[in-house]
N, C-alpha and C positions, 0 to 999 in steps of 0.2 A: 936340193929339194927341201932341206930343213930350214931354209932362210926365212920363209913366210911365218911358220909357227914361232920361230925365235923372235921375229919383229913384233908379232902380236903379243907374245909374252912380255916383251919389254914395255910395250904401251900400257899393258895392264899394271905392270909394276909402278910405272910413273904415275898412273892415275891413282893407284892405291896410296902411294907416298903423298900425293897432293891432298887426297881426302883425309889422310891421317894428320897432316899439318894443319888443315882447316879445323879439324875436330879438336886438336890440342889448343889452337889459338882461340877457339870460341869460348867466351865467358858469359854464360847465361845471366841475364839481369832480371831481378824480380821487380815487378811493378805493383805498387799498392793501390787497391781500389776500395773505396768505401761502398759497401753494398747494403742497401736497406730492404725493407719488406713492406709491401702494401698491407695495411690493416683494415682499410675500409674504402669502398668504392661507392661514389654517389654520382649525381648528374653533373658531369663535366669536371668533377674534382675527385681527388683521392687523398686519404690520410696515409702517411708513411712513417715508419719508425726505423731507427737504426742508422741514421745519418747525422751524427753529432757535429760534423764539420761543415755541413751545408750552410750556405749564406742566403740572404734575402735576394730574391729575383734570380737565383742560380738556375741554370737549365739542368733538368734531370732526365735520364733516359729510362724508358719502360720497355717491356717486351713488345715485339711487333713494330719497332721503329717509331713508337709514339713518344713525343716529348712533353715535358711539363715544366712549369715555372713555380719555384718555391715561393708561396705567398705568405703563409703563416708559419712562424718559427716558434713553436711552443716548447715547453721543457721536455715533454715526452714524445712528441710527434710533430710532423711537418704537414701543413695543408698545402696541397699542390693543385694548381690549375692546369688542366690538360689541354693540349693543342692539337688533338687529332681524334680519330675514332677510337673510343675506349671500350667498345662492347666486349672485346676479348679479355680485358683485364679482370683479375679477381684477387681476392685477399690471398696473401702468401707469395705473390709474384715478386721477383727481384727488381730492385730499383738501383741505378748507378748514378753517381755524380759525374758531371762533365768538367767542373772547375771553371766554367765560363757562363756569362749571362746570355740571354736571348739576343741573337743578332740576325741581320738580314743581308743578303747579297746585294751589292750596288754596282753600277757601272753604266756605260753608254749603251750596252746591249739590251738594257731594259726598255729603251724607247720603242714604242710601237707594240709592246707586249702586254698581255693580261696575266697577272700573277695573283697568288694568294699571299697572305701576310708572311708565310714561311719562304716565299720566293719560288714556289713551285708553279710551273706554267699551267694556265687554264685555257689557252687558246688553241691547243693542238698543233703548235708550230715547233715542237721539239724543245730541247734544252735551252735554257737562257744563258747567254754569254755574259759573265760578270767579271769585274776586276778586283773587287775588295769586299770586305764584310764590315758592317758598322753595327754597333749595339742599337737596339730599337729605342732604348731609353738613354738619352744623352742630355747633359746639362745645357741650358740655354746659353747663348753667347753673352759674355759680360757687357754691362752698359757701356763701358769705356771703349769697346770694340765695335760700337754701332754708330751709324750715321743717321741724320734726320731723313724722314720720308719726304722727298721732293719731286720725284719723277712719277708722272701719272701712269696708271695701268688702265688702258682703254678697254672698256667692256664691250663696246659696240652698241650699247643700249643708250638711247638719247636721254632717257630720264635719269639714268645713273651718272653718266659722264657729265651732264650739265648741272644736275642738282645735288647729287650725292657722290662726288668724285672719290675714287679709290687710288691710292698711291702704291708704288712698288715697295713692299716691306710692311704694308698695313694688314690689320686683321679686321675684316668687315663681316659681321654676322648677317646671314640671310635667314629670316624667320617668318613664320606664317602657319596657318592651319594646313592640314593635309589637302592635297590637290588644289593648290593655289599657284603653282608654277615656280617653286623654289629651285628644283633641279634644272628646270629650263633656263633660268637666269645663269646658273653656274656653267651649264654646258655652252650657252651662247658666249659667255666670257672666254671659255677655252677656244671656241671656234674663232673668236676675234684675234687670238694671238698668232694666227698664221702669218708668217712673214715678218713678225715683230721680234724675233730672237728671244722669245719667252717659252721656256719648257713648262709642261703642265703635268701634275700628278692628280689623278681622280681616284679618291678612296671611297668605295661603296661599303657602308657599314650596316650589316643586317638587313639589306634590301632584298626584295623578291628577285628571283633569278630572271624573270621576264622583264622587270624594270631595268635591271642592270644590262641585259642583252639589248634592250631598246636604246639605252644611252650609248653603248659601245657601237651599235650599228650607225647611230647619228654621227659619232666621231669618225668612224671609218668612211662613211659616205661623203662627208665634207672634207676629207683629207687631213683631219686633225689628229688622227691616231699616230702619225709618224713622229710627232713631237710630244706625245703624251704617254705616261705610264699609268696603267689602270690596276689598282690594288683592290681585290674583291674579297669580302667576307660575307657570304650569303646568309640569309635568315635561318637556314637549317644547319649552319656550321656550329661547332661547339662555341660556347660563350667565351672561352679563352681566346680563340682566334678573333672573335669580334672585338674583344678588349684590346688586343695588341695591334690590330689593323691600322689605326691612325698613327700610332707611334712608328710602326715599320714604314709606312708611307712617308712620314716626315723625315726619317733617316735617309730614305732614297732621295727626297727632295734636297736635303742638306748636302748630300754628296755633290750635286750639281751647283748648289749655291756656293760652296766652298771653292769651286773652280772659277768663281767670278761670273756665273750665269744668273739670269733673272728667272725665278721659278714661281709658278702659281700652283697652290695645292687646294683642293676642294675636299672637305669632309662631309659626306652625305650619308647619314646625318648623325650628329652627336647625341640626339635623343636615344637612338638605339644603343649607342656606346654606353651612355649612363645606365640604361636598363640592364645591359649585360653585366656591368660592374656591380650593380645592385644585386643581381642574381647570384654572382659569384660570392659576394660579401655575405649574403644571408646564408648561403650553403656552408660557408666557412665559419659561421657563427660569430661574425663580427657584429658589434652592437649597432643596431639601426638607429637612425635619427629621423629628421623630417621626411615625410612621405616614404619611409622605410629605406631611404638612401643612407649609406654610411657617412660618417662624419667627414671623410676626406674626399667627398665627391667634387668639391670645388677644386681641390688640389690636382686631381687627375686631368682636369681640363686646363687649368692655368699652366701647369708644367708642359702641356702639349702646345698650347697656343703661344707661349712665351718664346718658343723656338723660331717663330716667324719674325723676321727682322730685316733690316738693311745693313749689311756689313760696311765697315769703314774701308777706305782705299788700301790700308795696310793689310787687311784680310782679303783683298781681292775685289771688294766693291759689289759682290753679289747680293741678291735679295731673295727673300722668300715671302710671298704674299699668301695669306690664308683666307679662305672663304668658308668658314664653318656654317653648316646648315642646322637649324633647330626647328622642331615641329611644335607648334602651340596647340592648345585644345580650347575650342570655343573662344578664340581671340584673346585668351588670357596671357598677356605678355608679362604679367607679374608673378607667374608660377615660379617654382623653385629653380629648376634647371635654366629656363630662359633668363631669369634675373642674374643668375651666376654668370652666364656667358655674356650678357650685356655689360656687366661690370668688368669682364676680362678684356673684351674686344675694343676696337677703336671706332665703334659705330655700328649701326645696324640698318639693314634694308628690310622694311616690314611690308609684307604682302597681304592685302586686305581681301577677304572673301567677298565683301560687298562689291568692290571694284571688279573682281573676277566675274561675278555673276552679271555685271553690267556690260561685260565684254571689253573692259579697259585692260588691255594686256600689253606689257607686263603690269600686273595689278599692284604696283608700288604705291603705298600710301606715303606721299611726300611729307605730310605733317608729322608722322610718327617715325620717319626715317631720318638718319643723321650720319654724317661722317665727321669724326673728331679730328681728322687731318684736314679735310675740307680744301679750301682754296690753296693751301700750301702745296698740294700735290696736283694742282690744276694749271694748265697753260694760261698765259696772260690773255690769249685770244678768247678762251672759254670764259674766263672771269669777266671780261668786258662784254661778251655777248649774252651770257646767262646770269649776269649779276642781279638783275631785278626780277628774274623769271620766277624764282621761288616765292617772293613776296606777292607778285601778281597772282600766282596760282593759289596761294593761301587766301587772299582776299576773295577770289572767285568762289572757292569752296564754301567760305563763310556766307557770302551773299546768296549762293545757290540754295543753301539750307532755308533761308528766309523766303526765297522766291517760290518755294514749294507750297507755301501757305496761301498762294494766290493773291498776295498783296500787290497793290499798284506800284510800279517801279518807275522812278524818274529816268530820264534819258542817260545820265551818267552811269547809274547802276546797271541799266540794261546794256550799255556799252561794255562795262567791266565784265558782266556775265558772258556776253557774246565773245569777248576776247579770251576769257578763261576757257570757254568751250573749245576754241581753236587751239589753245595751249594743250589741253587734254588730248585732243585729236592728233596733234603733232607728236605727242609723247607715246602714242600707241605704236606698237611695232610687232611684226610677225615673228613667230618662233624660228630659230635657226637662221635668222637673216640679220646679222650684225651690220651696222651702218658705219662706213669709214668716216674719219675725222672731217675731211672737206665737205662731205654731204651733210654731216651734223651741223657744222658751222653755217652752211648756206640756209638750212631749214630754220635754225635758231635766229639768225640775222633777219630773215624774212618775217619771222614771227614777231620779234621785237619791233620791227619797222612797221608792223600792222598790215603787211601785204596779204595775209590770209584772212583778215577780217571781212572783206566783201565776199569771200568764197562761201558757197552754201555748205552746210555741215556734211551733207551726204556726199559731197565731192571732195572732202578734205583728204581722204586717203589717196585718191588719184593725184590731187594737187601736190601733196608733199612728195610723192614718188617722182613727180615731174621735176620738182626742185632738186631732189637728190640726184636724178639723172643729169640735170643741167650742171651740177657741181663739177662734172668732169671738164667743163669749159673754163674753170677758174685758172688764171695764169699760174705757171709754175713758181714764179717769184713770190706770189701771194701764198700759195699752199706751203711753201718753205717756212713761212712765218708761223704756221700752225704748230710746227714741231719745235719752235724756239720760244724763248721767253720774251720776245719782242711783241709790242702791242700793234694792233692793226692801225694803219693810218686812215684818215678820213676818206682819202681817195680809194684806198683798198676796200673799205666798207661799201662805198658807193658802187664800185665795180661788181662786188658780189651781189648787192641788192639789185643792181641792174640786170644781172644774169637771172636772178630769181624772179624778178618782175616779168621778164620776157617769157620765162617758162610758165608763169601763171596766167599769161594773156588769155588763153582759151577758157580758163575757169572763172573769169570775172564776169559778172552779169552785164549784159549790154545796156548802155545808157539809153533811156527813152528820150526821143526828141521832145524838146520843149514846145508847148502849145502856142500857136500864133495868137497873140492878143489883139491883133488889128481888127477893127470893126468890119 
């Protein structure tokens, strides 16, 4: 009868002995933490004292899970930019060092997700699966580890692919006044990467929530969200989040680039980024310069865009193509921030309000747009087809200006103007409707061959759509040449022109029968 109590007593003895051994073997370790104190709270920034070991750009922790970045390191205090809701912070609160710089989670799980610059999901689809963390500020790839930009990045926009070609690894600025279609060009470029093994990162900086939601809806509707990461810092977010958004998005893009992938990143737009940095700098009492921007405003954009490149084969051969967007005011492209970015990037696409009002969409001003990589990132087929197109278009625009004065024009001038009007009509394109390469080649060849010249202007839209549809009949051996560096043979050109001529048959005016001169 006493066996059960004795067994229970033995179990307690063994448990007590084990606990005693664990207690004796436990050696408590003291961990040192530098703890500072908030001395002043302002709009989006705080001043902190008592952290003598803190470094520049170090991440600091505040009560309530709010983080901040050490921006100003003065003798007596630190100026910190906050990255979250700071309404509950007050003077006297504790601040802790983390010993690390600001970083962001990266990985394949980000594709198809909408996140903020801190990596938190905004799409309501639960936690984001990531595989690593990278600092948001990283040094650019050294020159010796880069390769020339030679492979084209097709945008699906005829005016860009033919006249202002963009290469993989290039930085092409998109600029223009507000409401001229800058974001539409960037989104169309993302849509056109479907099936081309190019990943995309769309970074919305300081945009209205409704505008961001509209862009995300277009990407989701067209099936482009599955290969795109959307990083959003809305207009009502703290300025610190707006400032780090493009750097965090670039680190996400670099993760894929370093795996040998081709990546496209869109910054929409860097005007808001510059304004956010100006706000933070003025609040931190940094000396203002031109237009109240701090002296290093050029550096914040140059160190960002310099990270876009084409890696050499030893580094995997990946590429990062950047499409920064900048907003001009009253068509002033010589303003401070636009000129800074023009000097940093490898060309610009300028959108004209005048063309936009005339209904020429996309409203690309070919005369003010340029690609400094140009034909080096364009297929031989495109160079052969669109070689003289820019010159012919420029001559047309110049003659069109004189024709408005009502001067009498000779036959050659009238012919040049009529041909230029067909060029402009062919370069028009609907939004969210990228045109594949074979269809572009067919339209451009028909244009240079003069097949559109007899077509009435009001029928040009239908005529070029007919040619685009007929491009599906181009033989496979010819379409294979479009993706190679081989030039089109004369018989190949004639085949494509024949297909286009057949498609345009119904749009050509009927020839009037000649009058009978017999008495």
